[in-house]
N, C-alpha and C positions, 0 to 999 in steps of 0.2 A: 769675383766680386765686382759689380758695376761701379763705375765712377761717374757721378751724375752732377751736372750743373743745374741748380734749382734757383730760379729767380723768384723774388717775393717770399723769401724764406721766413721773414718775420710776420707775414700775413696770416690771416685766419686759416685758409686752406693750405697755404704754403707750409706752415709750421707742422700741421698734422701730416702732410705728405712727407716732409723731412723725417719725422719720427718713424713713420711706416718704412721708408727706405732704409733707415738705420737699423730697424728691427730685422730687416731682411738681409743685412750684411753688406749694404752698399756704403761707399764713401760718398759724402755729400758736400759739395761746395755751395754754400748758400749765400745768395746775394740780396741785399735789400737797402734801399736808401733811408729807411726810417722816416719818411715824410710825415708831416703833421696833418694830413687830411683828417685823421682822427687821432685821439689821445695816444701819444707815443708810449704811455705806461703800459698799454695792452701789448704792444709789439715787443717791449722790453720783457714783459712777463713771459711771453711765448719763447723768446730767445733764451731766457735763463735756463729753461728746460732743455733746450737744444745744446747750449754751450757746455753743459755738464756731460754730454755724451761723447764717447770716442767715435772717430770717423766723421765728425762734423767740423767743417772749417767755415767761418763766417767772414764775408767781405762786405764792408759798407760801401755801397756805390749805387749808381743810377744807370739803368740800361739805356737811358737817353744819351748817355756819353759814349760814343763809339770807341774812344781810346780806352776807357775803363773796361768796356765789354771785351775788347781785343786783348787786353792784358790778362784776362782770366784763362785764356786758352793754351798758350805756350807751355809745353811740358806736362800737360794734364792728360791728354788722350781721353777725353770724355766719351763715354758710351752713348749718352743721351743728354739732351738739354730739355728741361721741363720749365716752360715759361709761364709762371704763375704770377709774375709781377704785372700789376695793371693799376690804373686809376679806375676805381669802381664807383657806382652809384649813379643812377639815372638823373636824379634831381640836380646834383652839383655839376654834372656835365653840361647843363643848360646855363650855368653860371660862368664856368670856366672851360669852354670846350677845347681850347688850344692845348691845354696840358693833357687832355685825354688823347688827342691825336699824337702828341709827341712821345708820350709813354707807351700807349697801346700799339700804335701803328709804327712809329719810327723806332721805338725800342725793339719791337719784333724784327724789324729790318736789320737793326745792328747785330742782333744775335744771328740772324740767318746769314749775314755776310761773314761773320767770324766762323760760323759753322762750315761755310763753303770753303774758306781759306784753309781751315784746319781739318777738313775731311771728317767732320762729325756727321753721322748718318741719320740720327733720329731726333725729331722734335715732337714734344707733346705741348700743344698750345691750348691754354685755357680760354674758353669763349663763354658765350652767354645765351640764355634762353630769351633775353630781351630782343634778340634778332627775329623772333617769331611773331611779333606784335601784329595783330590783324589777321593772322592765318587760322585755318581751321584746326580745332583740337580733336584728339591729342596731336601734339606737334611731332612730325617725323622729319628726319634729316633731309629727305628729298624735297621738301617744300622750298619754294623760292624765298629768299630772305633779302630782297633787293630794295625794301622800303623801310629802313630803320627810322624809328620815330624819336630818337634821342641821339646826341653826339656820342654818348657812351656806346650805344649799339652800333653806330656808324664806325666808330674807331675799332671796334672788334671785328666788324665785317672787313675792314681794310686789312687788318692783321691776318685774317683767314685767307684772303685773296692773295696777299703777298706770300704767304706760306705755300700756297698752291703753286705759284710761279716758280719758287725755288725747288719745289718737288719736280715740276715739269723740266725745268732747265738744268738742274744739277743733281737730281736723283735723291734729294733728301726725303726720307721717309717721314711722313707727318701724320699724327693723330690730333685732330681738333676735338676737344671735349667741351661740350656746351653744358654749363652748370645750371641747375634749377634751384633757386631760392635756398641757398645753403644756410644752415643754422647749427648751433652746437656751443659747447663751453668755450669761453674766451673768444666769442664771436665779435663781429664788428658793431660798434655802438651807434652807427648810423642806421642799422637795420632793425626791423620791428621787434623781433624776439628779444634781443638784448634790452632794448628800450622799454618794451611792455613789462618784462619781468621787473625791472627796477622801479618803474612807475607804479605798478600794482603793489609792490612791496612797500614803497614809500607812501602810498595813498595819493600820489600825484596824478592829476588827470592825464589820461592817454590821449595823445594827438593821433587821431584816426582819420586818414585821408580817404574820403568816400564814405559810403554808408555801412561798410563792413561786409558787404556781399561779394566784394572782389576776392578772388580765390587764388591760392598758389600751391604748386607741387613741391612742398617742403621736403628737403633732402638733408639727412644728418651728415655732418662733416666727415665722420670716419668712413661712411659709405662712399663719399666723394673722393676721399684720399685713396681708398682701395681701387676705385675705378680709374683714377688718374695714373696710378702706378701700373695697373693692368694695361693701360693704353701705350706703355713703352714697347709692346711687342711689335714686330714688323707688320705694317698694314698697307704700305704703299702711300696712298693719301685717302683718309677717311674722316668724316665728321660723325661724331657719336654723342648722343644725348646721355647725360648722367643726371637722372631725376628720380623722384620717388616712384613715378609710374602709376600711381593710384588716382582715384578721383580727387580733383583738387579740393583743398580744405579752405573754407572761407576764413577771413580774418576774424570774424566774430566767434567762429567755432575754435580757432586757435586761442583766442583770448579766454574762452570759457575753460579750456584745459589748464591754462596758466592760473586761472582763479582757483581751480580745484587744488592744483599743486602748492600754491602759496597760502591757501586758506583765506583769501581776501577777495573782495569784489573790486572790480575795476570801475573807475570813474572815467567816462568816455567824453572827450572833447572832440566833436566831429568837425572836420575841416574839409574844404572842397577838394575833390580828387584832382591830382595834377594831370595836366594834358599828356605828359610823356609816360604816365603809368598805364599799364595794360590791365584789363578786367580780370583776366585769368591766365594761368600757365598750367600746362599739363604735358608731360613728356611721354612720348612713345619710346620705351626703352628696349624694344625688341632687338634692335641692332646691337646694343651693348651686350645683351645676352648671347647673341650669335657669335659676335667677333671677339668679345673679351671674357665671356663666361661670367659676366657681372650682373648682379641684381642687388638692390638695396636690402639690408637686413634689419635696419633699426626703424621701428614705427614712429609716427610722430609723437605719440604719448610717451613712449620710452625715451626718445630723443629729447623731448622737452623736460622730462624728469631729470635726466642727466644734466641738462643745461641749468635747471634751477638749483640742482644739488651743488654745481660749481659755483653759481652765484652765491648761494648761502654760505659756502665754505670760505669765499673771498669777499664777503659783503663789505667788510670795513673799508677796503681800499677801492673796491669796484664802485661804491657809492660816490667816490670822489672823482671818477672818470668823467670827463666832459662828454656830454651827448651832443 
């Protein structure tokens, strides 16, 4: 039975990954600072499901704090650290870039230092497709990603580079998993799928940045969790895309599916496209198939259907969540 330290355990992807680890018989020490970047009620909702499960131990704390991080390791003998704690979101990183560096880069360094001291040999580091901005699609892992266009992407690049340094110097086995537009039940309220479902259901105008032709490689959260756990295998140092791998879907097409599922037409309030947003994302997932035996199983329509079902089942309190 693996003993796993999972940071960001109350997060959207972190909570799904924790459930999957527990399903597979692992013991999970979950860490999260429950910050208020978005409505804490969603994080508490996810934690309620985890706290009811045996094998899960929650620690409220911040990976920016090296003493807190160090206190997690004595007596545990972790088999792996899954660092899913992060400040996410391209737009807010332009408002408060400092916290992105302190959490995403310095927090990763704190974990790596404690791993080195306690001889924990495996790190899975969550990263982002935002690093590929301006590159040729579909994005493959060998592309140079040296020109990030947001502080968020820059902070994730810093974390990746530091992880490589600790692999080179100290032999830590590292899997960097780059996520592509993750969506699903209990998702983040700053992301389009969550917002659009609620706005369409309420009849509130959708804030659509750009003309809707921008496209994303949407990936269902359960598929992402499966790929993240698969990346715990020994790989040396590898960067692996976890994405839908299909032709990207435009925002207007995604809105069209939600309209069908909710039985309501969207009212669109078009806004200027943000300079830090990218026109399209598209993952080459051949490496994930070769190294991890992974491919996404949930189609966009099926994944959106499950997400709408969750929303309708929880509508009374989800409508109170701050967007």
